[in-house]
N, C-alpha and C positions, 0 to 999 in steps of 0.2 A: 853532841853531834851524832848523827846517824848516817848510815849508808843505805842505798838502794841499788841493786844490780839488775841489769837486764841483759838477756842473751837472745839472739835471733839468727835465723839463717839468711835473712835479707836485710839490706839497709833500710828500705822503706818501712818495713815492719818495726825495726828498731827505732827509727825516727818517730814513728807514730806513738809508740809506747812511751818513749822518753818525753815527747811533747805533752802527752796527756798527764804524765806525772808532774812536770814542772809548772803546769797551769794551776796547781793547787795553791790558793792564796794564803794558806796557813803555814807554808814552809818558806824558808829562805835558803836559796841555793848557794853553797859555798864554793863548790868545784864540780866539774864534770870531766871524767876521763873516758877515753874511747880506746878500744883495742880491736884489731881485726886479725885474728889468727887465720889460718888457711881455710877452714870450713865454716866458720860462723863469725859473728861480730858481737861485741859487747860494750856496755857502758856502765860506769859506776858513778853514781851521783852522791856527793857528800852534801848533806843539808842539815839544817836545824829547824826545830819547830819555833814559830813566832810566838812570842808571849802575848797573851790577850790583854 
């Protein structure tokens, strides 16, 4: 398994970046975690590569 992290200063920007990543047909999403500290927001995606 692998992780991918994203940070952004705005929710729409974070949403766009996460949505682009999870569109990848060669990965299987295991979990997505979200955190919103005071000045920014972030997401961590736990995924694994699909076997061909």
